Backbone as CSV, one residue per row, in Angstrom:
resi,resn,N_x,N_y,N_z,CA_x,CA_y,CA_z,C_x,C_y,C_z
1,MET,135.314,140.750,61.930,135.871,140.167,63.126,136.584,138.867,62.783
2,THR,137.688,138.642,63.410,138.520,137.498,63.095,138.495,136.474,64.215
3,LEU,138.371,135.220,63.848,138.461,134.117,64.802,139.849,133.527,64.688
4,LEU,140.401,133.140,65.802,141.737,132.563,65.825,141.689,131.240,66.558
5,LEU,142.125,130.182,65.918,142.177,128.861,66.514,143.602,128.630,67.000
6,LEU,143.731,128.344,68.279,145.050,128.179,68.878,145.313,126.724,69.221
7,GLY,146.400,126.194,68.734,146.827,124.857,69.138,147.614,124.975,70.429
8,ARG,147.359,124.130,71.392,148.000,124.260,72.693,148.837,123.046,73.079
9,ALA,149.362,122.327,72.116,150.200,121.175,72.452,151.605,121.654,72.799
10,ARG,152.278,120.927,73.681,153.660,121.253,74.003,154.485,119.983,74.014
11,ARG,155.770,120.146,73.811,156.679,119.006,73.792,157.222,118.772,75.184
12,ARG,157.428,117.516,75.492,157.965,117.132,76.779,158.927,115.973,76.598
13,SER,160.040,116.003,77.292,161.023,114.929,77.181,160.702,113.826,78.170
14,ARG,160.805,112.592,77.693,160.661,111.441,78.579,162.022,111.115,79.167
15,ALA,162.035,110.201,80.131,163.290,109.817,80.790,164.302,109.266,79.795
16,ASP,163.826,108.613,78.727,164.739,108.040,77.742,165.179,109.056,76.692
17,GLY,164.778,110.326,76.857,165.198,111.373,75.939,164.266,111.582,74.759
18,GLU,163.293,110.699,74.557,162.368,110.834,73.437,161.376,111.959,73.715
19,GLN,161.039,112.723,72.677,160.079,113.813,72.797,158.659,113.278,72.643
20,THR,157.759,113.753,73.487,156.345,113.418,73.369,155.552,114.708,73.359
21,THR,154.342,114.661,72.834,153.471,115.828,72.826,152.334,115.581,73.791
22,GLN,152.078,116.568,74.681,150.988,116.458,75.636,150.211,117.755,75.670
23,GLU,148.961,117.660,75.989,148.135,118.835,76.174,148.364,119.372,77.577
24,PRO,148.501,120.679,77.752,148.708,121.226,79.086,147.500,121.028,79.990
25,ASN,146.311,121.004,79.427,145.114,120.770,80.215,144.487,119.481,79.701
26,ARG,144.699,118.381,80.398,144.245,117.076,79.923,142.726,116.986,79.798
27,LEU,142.006,117.865,80.470,140.551,117.840,80.392,140.029,118.566,79.158
28,MET,140.881,119.335,78.496,140.460,120.062,77.311,140.224,119.071,76.174
29,THR,139.054,119.143,75.547,138.709,118.194,74.504,138.890,118.757,73.101
30,ASN,139.022,120.052,72.967,139.212,120.689,71.673,140.193,121.840,71.811
31,PRO,140.759,122.293,70.704,141.650,123.453,70.765,140.905,124.694,71.231
32,ARG,141.669,125.676,71.625,141.088,126.957,72.032,140.733,127.783,70.806
33,LEU,139.761,128.643,70.977,139.332,129.552,69.930,139.274,130.934,70.553
34,CYS,139.695,131.953,69.832,139.645,133.326,70.328,138.828,134.180,69.369
35,PHE,138.093,135.141,69.928,137.367,136.093,69.095,137.186,137.383,69.873
36,VAL,136.868,138.456,69.154,136.569,139.753,69.749,135.102,140.039,69.490
37,ASP,134.346,140.335,70.564,132.910,140.589,70.396,132.672,142.019,69.914
38,SER,131.404,142.371,69.719,131.043,143.676,69.157,131.413,144.840,70.077
39,LEU,131.662,144.567,71.367,132.077,145.611,72.301,133.595,145.725,72.417
40,GLY,134.308,144.884,71.665,135.762,144.919,71.680,136.402,144.049,72.755
41,THR,135.619,143.180,73.378,136.140,142.287,74.412,136.782,141.068,73.775
42,ASP,138.003,140.767,74.196,138.707,139.564,73.737,138.220,138.368,74.552
43,TRP,137.792,137.311,73.865,137.322,136.087,74.516,138.162,134.904,74.074
44,ARG,138.425,134.009,74.992,139.039,132.710,74.727,137.987,131.665,75.048
45,ILE,137.830,130.699,74.168,136.811,129.663,74.343,137.484,128.310,74.237
46,TYR,137.077,127.403,75.104,137.565,126.034,75.017,136.554,125.088,75.651
47,GLU,136.554,123.869,75.166,135.650,122.841,75.646,136.405,121.978,76.650
48,VAL,135.791,121.701,77.793,136.427,120.878,78.816,135.481,119.787,79.290
49,ALA,136.065,118.701,79.755,135.296,117.632,80.388,134.846,118.139,81.757
50,SER,133.675,117.726,82.181,133.118,118.237,83.430,133.330,117.297,84.614
51,VAL,134.340,116.464,84.560,134.563,115.477,85.620,134.809,116.099,86.985
52,ASN,135.364,117.299,87.050,135.642,117.947,88.332,134.655,119.054,88.682
53,VAL,133.550,119.133,87.952,132.545,120.160,88.199,131.453,119.586,89.097
54,PRO,131.159,120.219,90.233,130.060,119.733,91.083,128.724,119.857,90.344
55,ALA,127.930,118.820,90.400,126.607,118.784,89.764,126.651,119.195,88.295
56,PRO,127.455,118.520,87.479,127.542,118.898,86.061,126.226,118.666,85.341
57,ARG,125.995,119.446,84.322,124.773,119.320,83.513,125.015,118.546,82.229
58,GLY,126.230,118.083,82.039,126.578,117.333,80.841,127.991,116.799,80.957
59,ARG,128.404,116.075,79.931,129.738,115.469,79.924,130.838,116.506,79.699
60,ASN,130.554,117.489,78.871,131.498,118.568,78.558,130.793,119.906,78.671
61,CYS,131.579,120.958,78.759,131.032,122.314,78.730,132.013,123.214,77.994
62,LEU,131.501,124.352,77.546,132.351,125.371,76.929,132.651,126.433,77.969
63,ILE,133.893,126.858,78.008,134.297,127.946,78.885,134.615,129.151,78.014
64,PHE,133.991,130.275,78.333,134.268,131.553,77.684,134.995,132.400,78.720
65,GLU,136.232,132.824,78.413,137.031,133.626,79.341,137.403,134.961,78.711
66,SER,137.250,136.017,79.496,137.759,137.327,79.125,138.432,137.898,80.365
67,ALA,138.999,139.090,80.250,139.620,139.731,81.409,138.570,140.104,82.457
68,GLN,137.312,140.259,82.023,136.259,140.710,82.924,135.326,139.602,83.418
69,ALA,135.272,138.463,82.719,134.266,137.456,83.071,134.683,136.058,82.620
70,VAL,134.061,135.074,83.251,134.172,133.678,82.828,132.752,133.135,82.776
71,ARG,132.413,132.491,81.675,131.078,131.900,81.507,131.218,130.432,81.149
72,ARG,130.349,129.612,81.731,130.311,128.179,81.424,129.004,127.905,80.689
73,VAL,129.095,127.281,79.525,127.923,126.983,78.704,127.788,125.474,78.574
74,TRP,126.605,124.962,78.921,126.360,123.517,78.884,125.715,123.052,77.586
75,ASN,124.852,123.849,77.023,124.152,123.461,75.791,124.715,124.257,74.620
76,TYR,125.396,123.544,73.730,126.040,124.196,72.598,126.153,123.196,71.455
77,PRO,126.240,123.694,70.221,126.331,122.787,69.067,127.716,122.144,68.969
78,ALA,127.765,120.975,68.387,129.032,120.257,68.212,130.001,121.051,67.329
79,ASN,129.474,121.855,66.438,130.329,122.639,65.535,130.569,124.058,66.061
80,TRP,130.613,124.228,67.370,130.763,125.552,67.978,131.988,126.299,67.445
81,HIS,133.035,125.576,67.109,134.262,126.223,66.625,134.121,126.785,65.213
82,ASN,133.004,126.494,64.538,132.742,127.037,63.204,131.781,128.222,63.229
83,LEU,131.318,128.612,64.414,130.354,129.707,64.517,131.034,131.057,64.304
84,SER,130.257,132.034,63.872,130.771,133.392,63.684,130.972,134.056,65.050
85,SER,131.639,135.181,65.060,131.846,135.932,66.304,130.525,136.323,66.941
86,ASP,129.571,136.764,66.129,128.256,137.146,66.657,127.532,135.938,67.251
87,GLU,127.620,134.794,66.578,126.978,133.583,67.088,127.637,133.113,68.385
88,LEU,128.961,133.194,68.450,129.664,132.818,69.678,129.302,133.759,70.833
89,SER,129.217,135.035,70.534,128.851,136.011,71.556,127.465,135.688,72.118
90,ALA,126.510,135.407,71.252,125.165,135.055,71.706,125.184,133.742,72.496
91,LEU,125.943,132.768,72.033,126.040,131.484,72.714,126.608,131.637,74.120
92,SER,127.513,132.567,74.319,128.153,132.734,75.630,127.167,133.092,76.732
93,TRP,126.008,133.600,76.369,124.992,133.963,77.361,124.078,132.790,77.722
94,ASN,124.239,131.632,77.052,123.427,130.457,77.338,124.011,129.638,78.481
95,THR,124.130,130.250,79.631,124.698,129.549,80.778,123.646,128.690,81.358
């Protein structure tokens, strides 16, 4: 199984014509990661700040998105982006 790390920066022109780089989702704290689980489901994972989440359980959370489901995980290791596909799949159930 292959993990794919996606950079999501985009260029934007300022009024003076200079190019700047901005993240499309300012609350995202890390790049996105994609993997396919053992059932063949494509997942996108990203870490976000929980400032707009009612009753947050922490400062940040991981979001696991697929075509069929979205999962929010509050307790996860700092090195989550280095985990294997199997480890990420198991982690996604720790809501």
